[in-house]
Residue frames relative to the residue before (quaternion, step in Angstrom):
aa qw qx qy qz dx dy dz
M 1.0000 0.0000 0.0000 0.0000 0.00 0.00 0.00
H 0.0425 -0.7693 0.6327 0.0783 3.54 -1.05 0.66
R 0.3383 -0.7649 0.5327 0.1295 3.50 -1.18 0.76
R 0.0575 -0.7803 0.6223 0.0252 3.54 -1.20 0.62
E 0.2917 -0.7513 0.5717 0.1535 3.57 -0.78 1.09
L 0.0057 -0.7756 0.6307 -0.0255 3.56 -0.95 0.94
G 0.7839 -0.1968 0.1068 0.5791 3.58 0.08 1.24
G 0.8007 -0.2232 0.1921 0.5217 3.57 -0.67 -1.09
R 0.6261 0.5308 -0.3248 0.4700 3.56 1.25 0.29
L 0.1929 -0.7467 0.6260 0.1154 3.55 -1.14 0.76
N 0.1229 -0.7812 0.6097 0.0541 3.57 -0.71 1.10
V 0.1514 -0.7716 0.6149 0.0598 3.55 -1.06 0.85
Y 0.1399 -0.7926 0.5927 0.0305 3.56 -0.95 0.98
S 0.3460 -0.7444 0.5338 0.2029 3.58 -0.94 0.87
G 0.5026 -0.6472 0.4269 0.3825 3.57 1.22 -0.44
A 0.3988 0.7148 -0.4839 0.3097 3.60 1.26 0.06
P 0.5948 -0.6156 0.3814 0.3491 3.61 -0.94 0.84
W 0.6316 0.5594 -0.3430 0.4129 3.61 1.00 -0.76
E 0.5814 0.5963 -0.3893 0.3935 3.61 1.03 -0.66
R 0.7022 0.4409 -0.2626 0.4935 3.56 0.88 -0.90
A 0.6648 0.5316 -0.3102 0.4234 3.59 0.90 -0.92
V 0.7635 0.3537 -0.1793 0.5097 3.57 1.01 -0.83
A 0.3456 -0.7481 0.4796 0.3015 3.61 1.27 -0.47
Y 0.5200 0.5732 -0.4801 0.4128 3.54 0.46 1.27
C 0.3861 -0.6953 0.5477 0.2598 3.55 -1.29 0.25
R 0.6051 -0.5600 0.4234 0.3755 3.57 -1.25 0.43
A 0.7955 -0.0594 0.0789 0.5979 3.59 0.98 -0.88
T 0.0958 -0.7720 0.6239 0.0749 3.53 -1.24 0.47
R 0.1665 -0.7637 0.6153 0.1024 3.53 -1.11 0.75
V 0.0127 0.7489 -0.6612 0.0424 3.52 -0.96 1.03
G 0.8056 -0.0714 -0.0010 0.5882 3.57 -0.38 1.23
P 0.8087 -0.2414 0.1746 0.5073 3.59 -0.85 -0.91
W 0.6143 0.5776 -0.3387 0.4174 3.60 1.27 -0.18
V 0.0624 -0.7513 0.6560 0.0349 3.54 -1.09 0.84
L 0.0911 -0.7891 0.6074 0.0104 3.55 -0.78 1.10
V 0.1422 -0.7916 0.5914 0.0584 3.57 -0.78 1.03
A 0.4764 -0.6951 0.4756 0.2523 3.55 -0.83 1.10
G 0.6738 -0.4482 0.3880 0.4411 3.53 -1.30 0.28
T 0.0878 -0.8215 0.5625 -0.0330 3.54 -0.68 1.19
T 0.1231 -0.7920 0.5966 0.0411 3.55 -0.90 0.99
A 0.5971 -0.5827 0.4313 0.3434 3.54 -1.33 0.25
V 0.3286 0.6944 -0.5725 0.2865 3.54 0.23 1.33
D 0.4503 -0.6899 0.4995 0.2679 3.55 -1.06 0.76
D 0.7617 -0.3940 0.2610 0.4433 3.57 -1.31 -0.03
A 0.6742 0.4680 -0.2920 0.4911 3.59 1.20 -0.45
G 0.5599 -0.6242 0.3795 0.3910 3.58 1.29 -0.01
E 0.5182 0.6416 -0.4093 0.3902 3.59 1.27 0.25
P 0.5387 -0.6371 0.4394 0.3330 3.62 -0.96 0.80
V 0.2370 -0.7382 0.6198 0.1210 3.53 -1.19 0.75
A 0.8471 0.0782 -0.0751 0.5202 3.60 -1.05 0.77
A 0.0614 -0.8571 0.5112 0.0164 3.58 0.87 1.01
G 0.8617 0.1170 -0.1145 0.4803 3.54 -0.84 1.07
D 0.5990 0.5770 -0.3463 0.4340 3.62 1.28 -0.17
M 0.3238 -0.7934 0.4842 0.1769 3.59 -0.13 1.30
A 0.6989 0.4545 -0.2818 0.4749 3.62 0.79 -0.96
G 0.6639 0.5111 -0.3040 0.4534 3.58 0.93 -0.89
Q 0.6710 0.4809 -0.3003 0.4778 3.56 0.95 -0.85
T 0.6287 0.5309 -0.3479 0.4493 3.60 0.96 -0.78
A 0.6612 0.4957 -0.3090 0.4707 3.60 0.89 -0.88
F 0.6452 0.5154 -0.3188 0.4652 3.60 0.95 -0.86
V 0.6644 0.5077 -0.3000 0.4591 3.58 0.90 -0.96
L 0.6755 0.4899 -0.3109 0.4550 3.60 0.86 -0.86
A 0.6184 0.5150 -0.3455 0.4827 3.61 1.09 -0.60
K 0.6388 0.5159 -0.3146 0.4761 3.58 1.02 -0.80
I 0.6400 0.5081 -0.3100 0.4860 3.57 1.03 -0.81
A 0.6250 0.5424 -0.3410 0.4460 3.61 0.97 -0.80
R 0.6494 0.5055 -0.3198 0.4696 3.61 0.99 -0.77
A 0.6463 0.5066 -0.3196 0.4728 3.59 0.99 -0.79
L 0.6360 0.5188 -0.3245 0.4701 3.58 0.98 -0.82
A 0.6506 0.5247 -0.3176 0.4479 3.59 0.90 -0.91
A 0.6468 0.5199 -0.3184 0.4582 3.59 1.00 -0.78
C 0.6968 0.4138 -0.2501 0.5298 3.58 1.29 -0.37
G 0.5690 -0.6217 0.3750 0.3862 3.60 1.25 0.19
A 0.6127 0.5177 -0.3487 0.4848 3.58 1.17 0.55
S 0.2311 -0.7522 0.5955 0.1617 3.56 -1.33 -0.01
L 0.6943 -0.4317 0.3474 0.4593 3.56 -1.29 0.06
G 0.6105 0.5756 -0.3390 0.4255 3.59 1.14 -0.58
D 0.6582 0.4963 -0.3004 0.4798 3.58 1.27 -0.31
V 0.4795 0.6896 -0.4310 0.3299 3.60 1.26 -0.17
V 0.1469 -0.7986 0.5806 0.0588 3.57 -0.91 0.99
R 0.7945 0.1056 -0.0642 0.5946 3.61 1.22 -0.33
T 0.0564 -0.7528 0.6530 0.0617 3.54 -1.16 0.74
R 0.0961 -0.7475 0.6540 0.0656 3.51 -1.23 0.66
A 0.0351 -0.8101 0.5850 -0.0127 3.56 -0.71 1.05
F 0.1637 -0.7478 0.6400 0.0658 3.49 -1.16 0.82
V 0.0206 -0.8124 0.5814 -0.0386 3.57 -0.56 1.17
T 0.4589 -0.7094 0.4694 0.2565 3.55 -1.10 0.66
D 0.7802 0.1594 -0.1133 0.5942 3.61 1.26 -0.14
I 0.2623 -0.8065 0.5125 0.1348 3.58 -0.10 1.29
D 0.5481 0.6027 -0.4009 0.4189 3.61 1.20 -0.34
R 0.6841 0.4349 -0.2723 0.5184 3.59 1.26 -0.34
F 0.2203 0.8251 -0.4933 0.1654 3.57 1.27 0.41
G 0.6181 0.5767 -0.3449 0.4078 3.61 0.97 -0.80
E 0.6330 0.5264 -0.3277 0.4634 3.59 1.05 -0.74
F 0.6475 0.4942 -0.3021 0.4952 3.56 1.00 -0.87
A 0.6772 0.5330 -0.2974 0.4111 3.57 0.81 -1.07
A 0.6353 0.5389 -0.3414 0.4352 3.60 0.95 -0.78
A 0.6854 0.4637 -0.2861 0.4830 3.59 0.91 -0.86
H 0.6221 0.5285 -0.3318 0.4728 3.60 1.04 -0.76
R 0.6511 0.5209 -0.3058 0.4595 3.58 0.92 -0.93
E 0.6225 0.5521 -0.3376 0.4400 3.59 0.96 -0.84
A 0.7209 0.4484 -0.2476 0.4667 3.58 0.94 -0.86
F 0.8407 0.2734 -0.0759 0.4613 3.57 0.92 -0.89
Q 0.3888 0.7656 -0.4674 0.2102 3.63 1.18 -0.02
A 0.6388 0.5382 -0.3387 0.4331 3.62 1.11 -0.48
I 0.8001 0.3079 -0.1460 0.4938 3.62 1.12 -0.54
D 0.2062 -0.8338 0.4935 0.1368 3.61 1.21 -0.32
P 0.0285 0.8064 -0.5898 0.0341 3.63 0.43 1.10
V 0.5648 -0.5222 0.4662 0.4370 3.58 -1.22 0.23
A 0.0684 -0.8299 0.5532 -0.0243 3.56 -0.96 0.81
T 0.0952 -0.7535 0.6484 0.0517 3.50 -1.23 0.68
C 0.0050 0.7675 -0.6410 -0.0007 3.56 -1.07 0.76
V 0.0211 0.8038 -0.5921 0.0537 3.55 -0.71 1.09
E 0.4376 -0.6663 0.5353 0.2792 3.54 -1.20 0.56
V 0.1011 -0.7620 0.6377 0.0494 3.53 -1.08 0.86
Q 0.6277 -0.5631 0.3797 0.3805 3.56 -1.18 0.50
R 0.7755 -0.1924 0.1454 0.5834 3.58 0.96 -0.85
L 0.3591 -0.6817 0.5888 0.2441 3.51 -1.39 0.25
V 0.7779 -0.4003 0.2273 0.4277 3.58 -1.30 0.06
D 0.7645 0.1644 -0.1022 0.6149 3.61 1.22 -0.45
P 0.5277 -0.6660 0.4175 0.3220 3.64 -0.83 0.88
A 0.6202 0.5511 -0.3467 0.4376 3.62 1.16 -0.45
L 0.6391 0.5267 -0.3168 0.4624 3.58 1.25 -0.39
V 0.1211 -0.8266 0.5490 0.0278 3.56 -0.85 1.01
V 0.7843 0.1902 -0.1241 0.5773 3.62 1.24 -0.11
E 0.0280 -0.7459 0.6652 0.0179 3.54 -1.18 0.73
I 0.0730 -0.8120 0.5790 -0.0061 3.57 -0.86 0.98
E 0.0460 -0.7454 0.6626 0.0570 3.53 -1.17 0.69
V 0.1182 -0.7982 0.5877 0.0596 3.58 -1.13 0.61
D 0.2124 -0.7007 0.6610 0.1643 3.49 -1.40 0.40
A 0.0662 -0.7939 0.6042 0.0162 3.56 -0.97 0.89
Y 0.1837 -0.7513 0.6248 0.1069 3.53 -1.24 0.57
V 0.1891 -0.7840 0.5851 0.0850 3.56 -0.67 1.14
A 0.2932 -0.7807 0.5300 0.1536 3.57 -0.35 1.26
E 0.5109 -0.6262 0.4881 0.3294 3.56 -1.11 0.66
D 0.5100 -0.6481 0.4732 0.3097 3.56 -1.12 0.69
């Protein structure tokens, strides 16, 4: 991850090819808020991980999100909202188990919707999160 300060905003980049191609950052922190962009299960080379595996991709994505949050001074424990986009809502239980594993201690508000497809047919889940870092 690399970081870039822009006035009162901190942008964090994972180095994924899409970030440069589309002109977006993986996460941004403004004050106590950290917003993480829609994140899919692709490795550093942009290749899908755990093709078609809803639980495996969800766990991979949440680990990737955790790294982005850490680069912004936050953690999964600071997450207040998750939004997930899945390609097969009938497999919701697979997604839910991995989500529960990551968030059962804090119960953030959550949304999960089915979409027709993601950017690569091997990808079955995309997640974005919002976090709030409380002052000490």
